[in-house]
C-alpha atoms as one frame of an Amber mdcrd trajectory, in Angstrom:
protein
-152.949  18.831 232.171-157.141  20.233 233.367-158.060  23.584 232.871-160.972
  25.155 234.272-162.736  27.264 232.392-163.240  30.712 233.968-166.173  32.071
 232.641-164.238  34.711 230.195-163.161  33.351 227.472-160.830  36.539 227.151
-159.068  35.283 230.711-159.196  31.258 229.194-156.969  32.428 226.041-154.592
  34.236 228.713-154.546  31.256 230.653-153.708  28.477 227.630-151.184  31.306
 226.463-149.416  30.730 229.496-149.823  27.264 229.565-148.786  26.481 226.106
-145.452  28.892 226.317-144.365  27.308 229.590-145.557  23.384 229.012-144.863
  23.478 225.374-145.814  19.508 225.435-148.709  19.079 227.748-151.875  17.716
 226.738-154.148  20.201 228.028-157.959  19.587 228.295-160.421  22.344 229.402
-163.276  21.679 231.402-166.433  23.669 230.420-170.001  23.172 230.290-172.286
  24.994 226.863-169.366  24.540 224.824-170.612  25.284 220.528-168.911  24.026
 218.037-167.398  27.212 217.203-166.061  27.904 220.411-164.765  24.290 220.004
-162.289  25.343 217.096-161.521  28.313 218.814-160.481  27.308 221.895-158.181
  24.225 219.523-156.904  26.940 217.577-155.210  27.912 221.319-153.713  25.296
 221.873-156.564  23.109 223.807-156.079  19.621 223.005-160.027  18.590 224.621
-162.834  19.635 226.047-164.894  17.720 228.681-168.306  18.532 230.850-168.229
  18.816 234.456-170.447  16.291 234.749-167.987  14.054 232.230-168.373   9.971
 233.378-165.531   7.912 234.850-165.039   6.016 231.886-164.722   8.929 229.130
-162.060  10.195 231.753-160.581   7.013 231.848-160.504   6.600 228.201-159.191
  10.263 227.608-156.514   9.040 230.110-155.279   6.060 227.422-155.346   7.655
 224.622-153.110  10.341 225.721-150.810   7.626 227.102-150.864   5.302 223.952
-150.193   8.425 222.034-147.451  10.094 223.837-145.088  10.271 221.430-147.598
  11.231 218.662-148.800  14.132 221.269-145.075  16.002 221.711-143.940  15.067
 218.263-146.854  17.173 216.725-145.807  19.825 219.865-142.458  20.153 218.723
-143.484  20.846 214.920-145.977  23.770 216.471-145.518  25.680 220.027-142.117
  27.557 221.019-139.744  26.212 223.895-139.073  27.525 226.956-140.376  30.333
 229.307-139.017  33.925 229.560-136.589  33.705 232.513-134.997  37.272 233.548
-131.281  37.381 232.675-129.304  37.717 236.309-127.799  41.340 234.429-130.950
  42.743 233.541-132.541  41.782 237.216-129.610  43.601 239.028-130.018  46.797
 236.281-133.459  47.051 236.982-133.337  47.091 240.703-130.462  49.421 241.068
-132.063  51.682 238.545-135.690  51.546 239.849-134.136  52.249 243.652-132.074
  54.966 242.359-134.695  56.700 240.228-137.439  56.719 243.176-134.814  58.438
 245.540-133.520  60.563 243.328-137.269  61.698 241.589-138.936  61.208 245.506
-139.402  65.439 245.784-141.859  64.960 242.503-143.565  61.806 243.527-144.860
  63.326 247.087-145.482  66.837 245.187-147.643  64.659 242.044-149.263  62.631
 245.239-150.114  65.807 246.787-151.349  67.707 243.915-153.944  64.398 242.884
-155.005  64.604 246.473-156.451  68.187 246.852-157.722  68.517 243.243-159.930
  65.240 243.267-160.895  62.499 245.272-159.954  59.126 244.460-157.089  56.902
 245.019-153.654  58.755 244.114-152.232  55.380 241.985-154.819  53.735 240.014
-154.132  49.738 238.974-154.866  48.210 235.804-155.218  44.148 234.728-152.072
  43.881 232.405-150.069  41.236 230.826-147.036  40.901 230.822-144.073  38.575
 230.245-145.183  34.477 229.984-148.932  36.109 230.030-148.362  36.515 233.651
-151.497  39.049 234.677-150.077  41.574 237.002-151.495  45.146 238.563-149.693
  47.524 236.557-149.861  51.073 237.893-149.808  55.065 237.362-150.294  58.376
 239.087-154.437  58.329 238.778-154.977  61.135 235.866-158.753  61.003 235.756
-161.712  62.075 238.264-162.314  58.381 239.696-166.049  58.185 237.510-164.353
  58.394 234.919-165.170  54.929 233.497-168.455  55.469 234.223-169.052  58.410
 232.770-167.493  57.094 229.033-170.200  57.151 227.096-171.064  60.829 228.128
-167.966  61.689 226.324-169.430  59.244 223.287-170.062  62.201 220.721-166.642
  63.554 221.801-164.426  60.551 220.103-162.425  62.405 217.355-162.369  59.533
 215.542-165.675  58.701 215.111-166.886  58.582 211.603-170.828  58.894 210.805
-172.813  55.475 211.217-175.939  55.224 209.428-178.738  53.045 211.087-177.892
  49.883 210.017-180.513  47.589 208.345-178.770  44.843 209.481-177.394  43.306
 212.674-174.413  41.544 211.743-173.030  40.888 215.778-175.868  39.157 216.744
-176.016  35.814 214.573-174.280  33.267 212.770-174.355  34.339 208.764-173.296
  31.342 206.455-171.356  32.745 202.884-172.563  32.218 199.409-171.730  33.304
 196.319-174.519  35.264 193.620-174.556  32.963 190.560-176.321  36.279 188.667
-174.269  39.175 189.839-171.423  37.664 190.898-171.096  39.021 194.360-170.992
  37.307 197.706-173.349  37.122 200.416-174.279  36.622 203.817-177.332  34.982
 204.804-178.906  34.185 208.079-182.240  32.922 209.010-184.465  36.049 208.562
-181.481  38.675 206.648-179.216  38.212 203.022-176.376  41.174 203.083-174.126
  41.451 200.729-169.797  40.768 202.203-169.587  44.408 200.930-171.660  46.111
 203.119-170.723  43.861 205.464-167.177  44.533 206.182-167.660  48.153 205.636
-170.236  48.418 208.583-167.932  46.204 210.735-164.638  48.286 209.892-166.831
  51.245 210.688-168.108  49.893 214.203-164.411  48.531 215.290-162.998  52.241
 214.057-165.481  53.869 216.285-164.558  51.820 219.299-160.905  53.355 219.732
-161.723  55.745 222.037-160.172  59.411 222.312-161.331  62.483 222.948-160.411
  66.404 222.241-159.602  68.258 225.256-160.807  65.118 226.876-162.594  66.059
 230.084-162.761  63.084 232.246-158.440  63.918 232.742-157.995  66.381 235.871
-155.912  69.261 235.130-152.970  67.401 236.789-153.363  64.731 235.117-153.078
  67.102 231.760-149.875  68.051 233.231-148.551  64.394 233.840-149.715  63.300
 230.724-148.072  65.574 228.904-143.927  64.582 230.021-145.313  60.969 231.033
-145.006  61.690 234.798-147.925  59.402 235.113-145.888  56.235 234.205-143.426
  56.951 237.482-145.277  54.105 239.796-144.067  51.684 237.698-141.168  51.788
 239.177-142.437  49.697 241.950-143.612  47.369 239.520-140.155  47.594 238.444
-138.607  46.918 241.507-141.661  44.126 242.508-140.019  42.255 239.749-143.688
  42.633 237.142-141.641  44.284 234.261-138.528  45.982 233.260-136.822  48.924
 232.725-136.421  48.150 228.728-139.530  45.385 227.371-142.226  45.342 225.403
-145.017  47.362 227.055-147.531  45.067 229.110-150.821  45.067 227.859-154.126
  44.975 228.602-156.010  41.639 229.010-158.297  42.932 225.515-155.401  43.575
 223.580-153.375  40.264 225.085-156.174  37.583 224.131-155.758  38.928 220.627
-151.769  38.236 220.596-152.365  34.400 222.098-151.526  32.392 218.390-148.374
  30.390 217.190-148.126  34.061 215.344-147.288  36.256 218.223-146.744  34.296
 220.921-142.726  35.142 221.120-144.204  38.361 222.535-144.317  37.710 225.675
-141.287  35.113 226.135-139.294  37.758 226.564-139.364  41.008 229.251-141.841
  43.346 229.758-140.535  46.960 230.425-141.258  50.657 231.096-140.034  51.665
 227.561-139.554  49.813 224.424-138.008  49.022 221.059-140.707  50.520 219.080
-141.776  53.194 220.994-138.359  55.281 220.460-137.530  53.620 216.783-141.019
  54.952 215.729-139.187  58.324 215.690-137.088  57.593 212.745-140.178  57.778
 210.922-142.190  60.738 211.844-143.943  58.781 214.444-145.858  56.318 212.523
-145.482  52.522 212.735-148.772  50.317 212.012-149.672  47.746 215.008-147.982
  44.940 213.275-145.193  46.677 212.498-144.999  47.398 216.565-146.251  43.231
 216.999-143.042  42.776 214.750-140.905  44.995 216.557-141.675  43.408 219.743
-140.864  39.967 218.481-137.322  41.460 217.437-136.644  42.694 220.504-137.547
  39.581 222.490-135.219  37.598 220.352-132.795  40.119 220.254-131.824  42.394
 223.217-128.981  42.457 225.406-127.228  45.102 227.805-126.018  47.473 225.000
-129.612  47.413 222.589-131.357  48.245 226.205-128.535  51.230 226.942-128.985
  52.513 223.161-133.251  51.957 223.915-132.971  53.946 227.586-130.531  56.709
 225.986-133.015  57.310 222.960-136.027  57.536 226.278-134.842  60.385 227.742
-133.558  62.332 224.306-136.971  61.519 223.839-137.813  63.241 227.283-135.932
  66.290 226.867-137.613  66.890 223.259-140.888  66.804 225.536-142.388  64.383
 222.960-144.623  61.299 224.103-142.851  57.874 224.372
């Protein structure tokens, strides 16, 4: 199977994850140029079997094809050990329930939908519905719909409000830019400390990890009284009304009422390894298991616990489990808690 590089490793990884889930025994060749050894290793971990440049010679291509045919049994055997089988197909009972539920919900909630749409248009210029790319079942990317709750130029104004990030920790000026160079780990003979060495600098492992951890924490953006959010946006977010356009996604078959939340591209790209691939081999949904389970633990779930609950749902979902999750979701809504 031939896969052409799209220019973004994030996008490539999503496509690789989809191919490996849909065709677990396929021998995948990535067509790319200007690739280094680290990138080759990263692609191999994602499931790429070989890489070739666009200018590959006919002889090199024929040799590669011959190799695959000669070793087909070995390749399939290896794939069986490494990859899960199959891909997600929505059960008939679930699809029928999704259609009936979403249609009834749209009809019953139509006055609210109309009022919210008008309120959004009155308060600020821009579209009523905001579309973002999300990754659902089988790593399929689709347009995820929400009522717009921010001003139209919110993305461009992001840097303006970075100082208001309530999670931002004090970051001193770094004496080393760890993100731009290749670092080689070595051990200090006299001190017992580990160091990272580049062409121009030496930095201790402790300092390196501290700075990297601080940078990662500050990448998480959340603001108190975020001025990017409109007054209508604050209200519809508080009561999860901004999620209602996803009933259209459900009606179209992009997602279900109950399932794992579709993820933004940058998050899904991190979950393409064998360890988490099962998460995408089940339904994606408006509400899910970890969103309601977290209430029994004072709302505290680690990212890893959420991933494991997502995988648990994929392996164990049923009609009655879905009914229990829907009931808990309505209970939470009545209590005015965010899901």
